[in-house]
C-alpha positions in Angstrom: -2.3 -1.3 -11.9 -3.1 -2.5 -15.4 -5.0 -5.3 -16.9 -1.8 -6.0 -18.9 0.0 -6.8 -15.9 -1.7 -9.8 -15.0 -0.9 -13.6 -16.2 -4.0 -15.0 -16.1 -2.4 -18.7 -17.2 0.4 -18.6 -14.6 -1.8 -16.5 -12.2 0.7 -13.7 -11.1 1.2 -10.1 -11.4 3.7 -8.1 -12.8 4.4 -5.5 -10.0 6.6 -2.3 -11.4 6.9 0.8 -9.7 6.6 -0.6 -6.0 8.0 0.8 -2.9 11.2 -1.6 -3.3 10.9 -0.5 -7.2 12.2 -4.0 -8.3 10.1 -5.2 -11.0 8.7 -8.5 -10.0 6.2 -11.2 -10.2 3.6 -12.4 -7.4 0.7 -14.9 -6.9 -2.5 -13.8 -7.7 -5.1 -15.6 -5.5 -8.1 -17.0 -6.8 -10.5 -14.3 -4.7 -8.5 -11.3 -6.1 -8.5 -12.8 -9.8 -12.4 -13.0 -9.1 -12.9 -9.3 -8.2 -10.5 -8.5 -11.1 -12.7 -10.2 -13.6 -15.3 -8.9 -12.4 -14.8 -5.3 -12.5 -14.3 -6.0 -15.7 -17.4 -7.6 -16.7 -18.9 -4.8 -14.6 -17.5 -2.0 -16.7 -15.5 -0.5 -14.1 -12.1 -0.3 -15.3 -11.2 2.3 -18.2 -8.3 2.8 -20.7 -6.1 5.6 -20.4 -8.2 7.1 -23.4 -11.1 7.2 -20.4 -13.2 5.2 -22.7 -14.8 1.4 -21.1 -12.6 -1.4 -21.9 -13.7 -4.7 -21.5 -11.3 -7.3 -22.6 -8.7 -8.8 -19.9 -5.9 -7.9 -21.5 -4.6 -4.1 -22.8 -3.6 -1.2 -21.3 -7.0 -0.9 -19.4 -6.5 0.6 -15.2 -8.2 -2.2 -12.4 -9.2 0.7 -10.9 -10.4 3.7 -12.7 -9.6 6.1 -10.6 -6.3 5.6 -10.7 -5.8 7.6 -13.3 -6.2 10.7 -10.8 -3.5 12.9 -9.0 -5.6 11.9 -5.8 -5.7 8.7 -6.6 -3.1 8.2 -3.1 -5.1 10.0 -0.9 -8.3 8.1 -1.8 -6.3 5.0 -0.7 -5.6 6.8 2.5 -8.5 8.2 3.5 -9.7 4.0 2.7 -7.8 3.0 5.2 -8.6 5.6 7.4 -12.4 5.0 7.8 -11.6 1.0 7.8 -9.2 1.8 10.7 -12.4 4.0 12.5 -14.7 1.3 12.1 -12.2 -1.2 13.5 -11.7 1.1 16.3 -8.1 1.1 15.6 -6.2 4.6 16.4 -4.4 5.3 12.9 -1.6 7.1 12.4 2.3 6.4 12.7 2.3 7.5 16.1 -0.6 5.2 17.1 1.5 2.2 15.3 -1.1 1.5 13.0 -1.4 2.3 9.0 -1.9 1.0 6.1 1.6 -0.3 5.3 1.2 -2.2 8.4 -0.7 -4.0 6.5 2.6 -5.0 4.6 4.2 -6.4 7.9 1.5 -8.5 8.4 1.1 -10.0 5.3 5.1 -10.9 4.7 5.0 -12.4 8.5 1.8 -14.3 7.8 3.3 -15.3 4.0 6.6 -16.8 6.2 4.4 -18.9 8.4 2.2 -20.1 5.5 5.6 -21.3 3.3 7.5 -22.6 6.4 10.2 -20.0 6.4 10.7 -20.2 3.0 12.9 -16.7 3.4 13.7 -16.7 -0.5 10.3 -17.2 -1.7 8.7 -14.7 0.6 11.8 -11.9 -0.2 11.0 -12.9 -3.8 7.4 -11.7 -3.4 7.9 -8.7 -1.1 10.8 -7.2 -3.6 13.5 -6.8 -1.2 17.1 -7.0 -1.9 18.6 -7.3 1.2 18.1 -9.8 4.4 18.5 -6.7 6.7 15.5 -4.1 4.8 13.2 -7.6 4.7 14.1 -8.4 8.7 12.5 -5.2 9.3 9.2 -7.1 8.2 9.4 -10.2 10.1 7.4 -10.1 13.7 7.5 -12.7 16.1 3.8 -13.8 16.9 2.1 -15.5 20.2 2.4 -18.9 18.1 5.9 -18.7 17.2 6.8 -18.3 20.8 4.7 -20.8 21.8 6.3 -23.3 19.3 10.0 -22.0 20.3 9.2 -22.8 23.8 7.7 -26.7 23.1 10.9 -27.3 21.1 12.9 -26.2 24.0 10.8 -28.4 25.8 11.5 -31.6 24.2 15.4 -30.5 23.4 15.1 -31.1 27.5 12.7 -34.4 27.4 14.7 -36.0 24.8 18.3 -34.9 27.1 17.3 -36.0 30.4 15.4 -39.2 29.0 19.3 -39.9 27.8 20.9 -39.3 31.2 23.1 -37.0 29.5 21.8 -34.2 31.5 20.5 -34.2 35.5 17.7 -32.1 35.4 16.9 -29.3 36.8 16.9 -28.7 40.6 15.5 -26.0 43.2 18.2 -24.7 45.5 16.1 -27.1 48.0 16.9 -30.0 46.5 20.5 -29.1 45.4 21.2 -28.6 49.3 19.7 -31.8 50.2 21.5 -33.3 47.9 25.1 -32.0 48.6 25.0 -33.1 52.3 24.5 -36.9 51.1 
C-alpha cells in the first residue's frame, strides 16, 4: 500500500489488487489515519527508490517491508504469533486464519450499517450476493433480536383476537370436552 492511495480530505483509501480484484475506495477510520500519519512522521515509510519519504502523498510504501518478496509471509507469521498469544488454534483445519478477520469485519459492518447490503458489498468489493453471503454469519445477538421480533408478532396477533394463544395438549383436550 502506498501513500498516494490515501485521500486525506475524503478520509478514504483506494484499494487496487485486492482479493476481489475490484478497484474501490473504502472509508478510513480516524485511528488508521493517525497510525499512517505517525508512520510518515517517524520516517517508517519508504519510497520505491528506497529513500525515506516524509510527505503524505507520493509513491512511498506505508510499510517499508512491503517492498520485500516475503512480505506476505511476514503477515502470516504475525497472525500466527497473535493467535498463539490469544491461545487460538490457528489454521484452516482449526477454523481460524487471518482471513477470518474479513468475515468478522463484514458481519460487524452489516450490523452497524443496519444491514445496508449495498454499502457493505461496495466496501468489501463483492460483485454478487452469492459471494457476499459467504461472509455474513449469524450472531447470538441477531438470534435474540429475531426471537424478540417473533414474540412481538405473537403478542400483537393474540391481543387483536385474530389468533388464539397456543395451548398445551392437556388444555386443548379440556377445551374439546366442553
